[in-house]
C-alpha positions in Angstrom: -17.6 -21.4 13.1 -18.1 -23.1 16.4 -21.3 -22.0 18.2 -22.7 -20.1 15.3 -26.2 -20.1 14.1 -27.5 -18.7 10.8 -30.0 -15.9 11.6 -32.0 -14.1 8.9 -29.2 -14.3 6.4 -26.5 -13.3 8.9 -24.4 -15.1 11.5 -25.0 -15.2 15.2 -22.0 -16.3 17.3 -21.8 -17.2 21.0 -18.6 -16.0 22.6 -16.3 -13.4 21.1 -13.6 -14.3 18.6 -11.1 -11.5 17.9 -11.3 -12.0 14.1 -15.1 -11.9 14.1 -15.1 -8.9 16.4 -13.0 -7.0 14.0 -15.1 -8.0 11.0 -18.3 -6.9 12.8 -16.8 -3.6 13.8 -15.5 -3.1 10.3 -19.1 -2.8 9.1 -19.3 0.6 10.8 -18.1 3.1 8.3 -15.6 5.7 9.6 -13.7 8.6 8.4 -9.9 8.4 8.4 -7.6 10.7 10.4 -3.9 11.1 11.0 -2.9 12.2 14.5 0.3 14.2 14.5 2.6 15.6 17.2 6.0 17.2 17.1 8.9 16.6 19.4 11.6 19.2 18.7 11.8 19.3 14.9 10.6 15.8 14.4 7.0 15.1 13.4 5.4 11.8 14.6 2.0 10.5 13.5 -0.4 7.6 13.3 -3.5 6.7 11.3 -6.6 6.5 13.4 -10.2 5.9 12.6 -11.3 5.7 16.3 -12.0 9.4 16.6 -15.1 11.2 17.8 -16.3 14.5 19.2 -17.2 14.3 22.9 -18.3 17.8 24.1 -19.1 21.2 22.8 -18.4 23.0 26.2 -15.5 22.6 26.6 -14.7 21.5 23.0 -13.4 17.9 23.5 -12.6 15.0 21.1 -11.2 11.6 21.7 -8.9 9.2 19.9 -7.9 5.6 20.8 -4.2 4.7 20.7 -2.7 1.2 20.8 -0.6 1.1 24.0 2.1 -0.8 22.1 2.4 1.8 19.4 5.2 4.4 19.2 2.6 7.2 19.5 1.3 6.0 22.9 4.1 7.4 25.0 4.3 10.6 22.9 0.7 11.4 23.7 1.6 11.1 27.4 4.8 13.1 27.3 3.7 15.7 24.7 0.6 17.6 25.6 -0.1 18.9 22.1 -1.4 16.9 19.2 -3.5 17.5 16.0 -6.2 15.3 14.5 -6.0 15.7 10.7 -9.2 14.7 8.8 -8.1 13.1 5.5 -9.6 13.8 2.1 -10.5 11.1 -0.4 -7.3 11.8 -2.3 -5.1 11.0 0.7 -5.2 7.2 0.9 -1.4 7.2 0.5 -1.1 9.5 3.6 -3.2 7.1 5.6 -1.1 4.1 4.5 2.1 6.0 5.3 1.1 6.7 8.8 -0.3 3.2 9.2 3.3 1.9 8.6 3.2 1.1 4.9 6.2 2.1 2.7 4.3 4.1 0.1 6.9 6.8 -0.6 4.6 9.6 0.6 6.4 13.0 0.9 4.0 15.5 2.3 4.4 18.8 4.1 3.4 20.0 7.5 2.6 23.5 8.7 2.7 24.8 12.3 -0.7 24.7 13.9 -1.6 25.4 17.5 1.2 24.0 19.6 1.8 21.1 17.1 1.6 20.7 13.3 -1.0 19.7 10.7 -0.9 18.1 7.3 -0.8 20.8 4.6 -3.6 19.3 2.5 -6.1 17.8 5.0 -9.8 18.5 4.9 -9.9 19.7 8.5 -7.6 19.8 11.5 -8.2 20.1 15.3 -5.3 21.2 17.4 -5.6 19.7 20.9 -4.1 19.7 24.3 -4.3 16.4 26.2 -7.2 16.8 28.6 -7.5 13.2 30.0 -6.2 9.7 29.3 -7.9 6.4 30.3 -6.7 2.8 30.0 -9.0 0.6 27.9 -7.8 -2.9 27.3 -4.9 -2.8 24.8 -5.6 0.8 24.0 -5.6 4.2 25.7 -8.5 6.6 25.3 -6.9 10.1 24.9 -9.3 13.0 25.3 -8.2 16.2 23.7 -9.3 19.8 24.4 -9.6 21.5 21.0 -7.6 24.8 20.9 -7.6 25.6 17.2 -9.6 24.6 14.1 -8.8 24.5 10.4 -11.2 23.4 7.7 -11.5 23.5 3.9 -14.7 24.4 2.2 -14.3 21.8 -0.5 -13.4 18.1 -0.8 -14.8 14.7 0.2 -13.5 12.6 3.1 -11.5 9.4 2.9 -13.7 6.6 4.2 -12.9 3.2 5.7 -15.3 0.3 5.6 -14.8 -3.5 5.8 -11.1 -3.2 6.1 -10.6 -1.1 3.0 -10.8 2.5 1.7 -13.8 3.7 -0.1 -15.7 6.9 -0.9 -19.1 8.4 -0.2 -21.9 7.4 -2.6 -23.0 10.2 -4.8 -26.2 10.7 -6.8 -25.2 10.0 -10.4 -27.0 11.4 -13.4 -29.7 8.9 -14.5 -29.6 7.0 -11.2 -32.9 5.6 -10.1 -34.6 6.5 -6.9 -35.4 3.3 -5.0 -37.8 4.7 -2.4 -39.1 7.7 -0.7 -38.6 8.7 3.0 -41.9 9.8 4.6 
């Protein structure tokens, strides 16, 4: 690693290398979503973990879309889309919409002016509110028009380039400290 210095058990680098940038950002744990839109009777979707709420009034969210992806032009032409929050049991769904051939055969249901995954933890139907260029991605801001959520289930989590789950208190686990 050119220009790197070991600092307190970690690595400090001067300059920004794309691989190291991805590795550093991968230390931020995210949930996993699938963004869906429909054109006629065809459903299109993509896996996205760059999703966040923006505003309560009006209710706004944002997603980031690679401008080279097949979804990028659809989120310009189509004004309606849905952000589907995946459950821990839906890794195959995430992989399918990320482009892997996993043989997933799921169902969609009408939702707002688009569609949602039948078995997602939550879904936010949105209308495109704004779109901003940002390097090789576009930031798409959506105004939330409809909300669906389940009362049960744990989220699918992505960390360090892989899928994982939330830690749980297990019977007999030791408490390592106390927050005061």
